[in-house]
N, C-alpha and C positions, 0 to 999 in steps of 0.2 A: 405629652404636649396635647393639647386641645386640637382637636380637626381643623380647626378655622387657622391655628397659628400654621397649622403643617402645609395646608392649603396654599396658604401662602407664602411658605418657603421653600416650596417646593425644590427649587434650581441649586439650593443649595444645602438640601440637605440629601441623607442615600434612604430610601424606606425599605424596609427590610419585610417581606410579608412572609409569616412562619407557619403559615394556614398549610394543610393538606393540599393536592392537585387538585380535587376535584372542587375544593373551596377557592381556590386560586381561577381556577378556569370558568367557575358561576361567574365572579365578578370581584375588579380588584382597583386598586387605585395606580391610575397613569404615571407609567414611568419605576413601579417598586420593582423590586426584582425579590425571586420569587427561589426562597429556599426554608423546605420544612423543619420543624423544630429541632428534631431529632437527628437533622442533615447539620444542623450550624457548629457545630463542635469540630467535623469534617472540612467545613467549608473557611475557615478563616481567615486563608489566604487569599478568599475573593473577595475579603470586605474591607471596605476602605479607613485607614487611622487617621488620614485627614479631612473626615467631614465627621459631621455627627449623625448616629445610624439613626432611624426612626424606628422602631420594632413592632409592628400589626400581624393581627391577628382575628378575630371574629368581635370578641367581647373584651381585652386586653389580658386576659390571664395566661395564654403562652408566651403571648409578647412579654409581658411582664419576666416569665423566665428566663428566655430568650435575652431581655436588657440585663437583667442581675448578672447571666453568665458572660454576656460578652464587656460588660464593665468589670467583672473580676478580670479579665482577660487584657483589661488595659484599652479598651473601645470607649471613644464617648457616645453611649449610649442611653435613649430614652426610648418609653413605650408610650404608642398613640393612645389617652385614654379611651377606654370604650370603644377601642377597635374600629372595623366597618364598620359595626352597626350604627355608632356614637357619628362617624363620617358620614352615613347616608343620611342619619337621620337629621345632619346638620343642613340638607340641603346639595351635599358634594356629589360629585359623578364617580360611578365606580364603571371600569368599563370590560369586557372581556378581550384578553390576549389578541383575538381577533381585529379589536377595535369598535365592536359593537357596545348597546348599552350591556350593561352589566347590573347582576344581585346580587343578596345575600345569599350564601348555601350552608 
């Protein structure tokens, strides 16, 4: 999914950030849920089956893996095209978990 589309639909989507903790701490999409990629298989019970899950990483490769895995598990999953890099290049904000302006790590 394109960043602008995701930003316009945040209230109806579940944004799953699969980056590492230091990347998450530097800057994230507001409202995203953090589950590092290697923990996704262990956290399936924490993910909604009634919403589209948009998987997010830095540029889209790890989140593509997460999306494929979740799709095989029966979830409605999509990938954020270009990751948080494309999100930021689209002029969309990143925040820290404390609510301060974020950055890409």
